[in-house]
N, C-alpha and C positions, 0 to 999 in steps of 0.2 A: 504494500499500500504506499501511496505518496501522500504525506501529510504536510499541511501548511501550519506552522506554529507562530501565531501572532504573539508578540511580546516574548519571543524566545531568547532575547538577551537579557531578560530579567531573571530574578532568583528562581522562581518555580518554573518558568518556562525553559531556562537552560538546563535544569536537572531533567525535566521531561524529554527534552530534545535528546539528551545523552541516553536516557533510558530507551527512547524509541529507536535510536540508531543501533544500540546494543542488541535489540530485538529484531533487527533486520529491515526496519522501515527506511524508506527515502524520505528525508526531511528538509523542507525549506523553511528558514527562519525569516519572518518579516518583522522588522523593528525599527522604530524611529530613533532609537538610542537616546531619547530625552531622559529617561531614568535607567535604561538598561546599559550594558557594557559590551563593547565589541569583543573583548577577550572572554566574555561568558558564552559566546557562541561556539559550539563544538566544531572543530575544524573539519569534521566529516560532512556537516550540513552545508547546503547552499544558503548564502545569506543575501537578502534583499533589504537595503535600507529604504524605509518609507513609512508613512503614517496612515493609519486607517481613516483618518479625517480627509485624506485625499481620495475622494470618491472615485474619479476616473482611474487613478493608478491601481487601487486595490481591486476594483471590478475587472480591470484588464488583466491583472496578475492571475486572477481566479478563472477568467475565461480561457486564458491561454495555457494555464499550468497543468491541467489534467489531474487535479488533486482528488483523492478518494475521500479525505477527511480534513477538518479543521480543528485545531485546538487553540482556544482563544483566551489569552492571558493579558492582552494589551488593555490595561485599565489603570486608572489612578486609584489609589487605595488607602489614603491617609484620611481616617474618620475626621480628626480634628480640622484638617484643611477644608474638607467638604462642608464643614459648618460655617466657615468664613468665605468660601468661594464655591458655592453650590453650582454656578453656571459651568465652571470647568468640568465638574464631574458629570453633569447631565449631557454636556456637549460631547465629551469623549466617551464615557461609559455606555451612553445610550445612543446619541446622535451618530457618532462615528462607527458604532457597532452596527447600525443599520446599513451602512455602506458595505460592511463585511457580509451581512445576511444577503443583501441584494447580489453581491458578488458570488456567494455560495450557490444562489439560484441560478445565476447566469452560467456559472461554471459546472452546473449539474453535480455539485458535491453531494456525496451520500451520507455523510455523517459529521456531525457538529458537536464538539465537546466544549462546554463553557465553564471556565473557572469562576464560579459564583462564591457565595459567602453565606455563613450562618448569620451575619448581620441583617439578612433580609427578615429575620424573625423579630428583631428588636429586643425587647425584654421578655424573655420566655416565661411561661407559666409552668412548664415541666422541664426537669432536668434528670437525666440527659434529654436533649431536645429531640423529639421525633419529627419525621417529615410532615406530619398533619398538624403541627403546631401553627397557630395563627401567625400570619406574616404581617408585621406592623413595624417597619423600620423606624429607627429613631435618629437617623442621620441621612443627608443626601447621598452619602456613599452607598449605604444600604439600600436606599430607595432606587438609586440608579441601577444597581444590580438586579433588584426585583423587577424593574420596569424592562430591562433587557431579557429576563426570563420570560415575562409575559409576551414580548416580542417574538421570541423563540417559539412559543406555543402557537402563535397565529401563523407564523411562516411554516410550521410543521403541518397545521390544519390546512392551509391554503396551497402550499407548494410541495408538501410531502417530504420536507427536510427533516430527517431524523436527528434528534438532539438529545444530549444528556447535560443537565446542569448539575455541577457537583458543589455542595455547600460545605464549607469547613472554616475553621477559625485560624489557628496559629501554625502555620507551616514553620518547621524548624529543622535543624541539622543540616547536613551537606552530603553531596554524592561524592564520588571519587574525585572529580575534577572541579566541581562548581559548588560555590557556597553563597552566603548571604552578605551583601554589601550595598547598603542604602545610604543615601544622603538626603535628609537627615535619617539617622537610624532610630527607629521607634520600638524595635522588638527586644523582648527581654534577653533572650539567649545571647544574641551577638553583643548587647550592651554589657552584660555580665562578663563576657570573655574579653571585652576591651579593657576592663579592670585587670583581669589576669595578665594581659599583655602589657600593662603599665601605661595604657593611653588614657585611663581615667583613674581617679583616686578612689572612688567608691561607687556603689550602686544604690540608688534610692529605693526604698520600699515605701509604697504609697499606702500607708495604713495596715495596722496589724490587729484590728478589732472587728474584723468581718466574721459572720457566723459560719466559720470553717474550721477544721481541726487545729490549724496553727495560726488562725486569725488573718491570713493573707489570702488574697484572691486566687481562685483556681481557674486555669484555663486548659483548654484541650491542645496539647502540642503534638502535631502529627509529623512524623518524619518525611522528609522531602521524597525519599524513595518509595515510601508507601503511598504518597499522593501521586507520584509518577506511575506506579502500578495501577491505581485506580483510573487514572486518565487513559491509560492505554486499554484497560478492559472496557471503559465506556465507549470506545470506538466500535466495539462489537456488541453493544447492548441490543437485545432483541426488541426494545421498546423506547419510545421517547419519554423523558420525564426527568425527575430530579432525585438525588440521593445526598444524604448527609455523609460526611466522612469525619469520624471521630474515634477516640479511644474508648469512650464510655467512662473513663475514670478522671483523667485530667491530673495536672500537677499544680501545686501552689507555687507562689513566688519564692518562698523560703526553700521549698524542695528543689527548684531549679538552682538556686544559689548554693545549696549544700552539695548538690551533684556536681556543680562546677568547681567547688572547693576540692572536692575529692579527686576529680579527674585532672584538674590543672596543677594541684599542689600549691596553689596560691591562696592567701588568707581571704581575699576579696571582701574588704570592709564594706559593711552595709550601713546606710544611714536611713533611719526611720523618719519619714515626713508625713504630712496630713494626707488624707484621702484625696483622690481625683474626683471631680464631679462625674457622676454617670457610670462608675465602675460597678457592675454587678458582682456579688460574691463568687458566683459560679457560672461558667459557660462551658458546657460539655455537649457534644453531639452524640446522638445515637446512630450507629451505622449498621444496624442489623440488616436493613434492606439492601445495602450495598454488598454485604457479605453474601446474602442469600441470592440475589438476582445477578450481580455482576461477578460473583466469585472472588471478591476482594479478600485477601488474607494479609493484613498488615503484619510486619515482621518486628517493628520497633515500637514497643508500647510502654516504654518507661523512660524517666528523665535521663538516666545515664547513657542509654544508647543514643538519644538525641543529642546530648551535650558532647559526647565523646566524638561524634562525627564532625560536629561544628568546630570543636577545638582542633582536630587534626587538620581541617582546612585553614582555620585562623593562624595556626602556628606556621604553615607553609605560605600564607598569604597575609602577613601582618598589616599591610597597607591596603588590604582588599585587592581589587583588580589593578590598582596602581602599582602593585608589587611586581 
């Protein structure tokens, strides 16, 4: 199969590209490099620099490319930024995404896999979150992803485009060659490891009085290779629809810090500060449906496995892709 990976120079996209190539797929990466890194594109993949907001370009690429499937990762994903600049998120995550959908129809693409988010649920009433949880996003980021999911449903109904939307929270860890390098960095694991690398003096813990076993927030950290496996399986899903991806357990902030101390051998000083507004105590996804219908079998379901792979990559790339 020949697959177009949009956003393939980004964190999740680069690992999924590597995974697909290792499995024998032919991969073309399409990325604007606005937030991605050219060095994060697997050398075995074809690379096209471009933006999905360029309607004529992306439709032309898909009409001529002969692609069997699309994996769509090209999106803005900072919740806080979406609250101050919502237009940026709706224009890119929804508006530019429509160009991609129209190109998929023009190019007669058979399968569309969308990197969605559990942020479409907003503040869940059930933990772990099932697929039938009410969707009520509390940020333009989550809303833009949900709106694109709805567009996918209509394109499937009208044009027969088969799609799978995968909803997950915290991608973490690293593959053999590719890891996490954002600017600004907002994710816990790479920030903790910056302390171990001597690039930060301490890690901030935003509140330790939550109703959780150790008082710190619990999140679902999913290894990047487990996500890659799920995306590849979704290409062959027998039906269109959406699936959650999660461990069903999650790790607390303190558990991630302790695992990082153990693996790196660094003290990793922690500074307790006040809660951040809007941080729910627990966000964990139920992935029973993905395991049943897609045959997803995650291999890395504990904090140490996630942190170890991230640390291995960080040691070899202390400056990120600038290394």
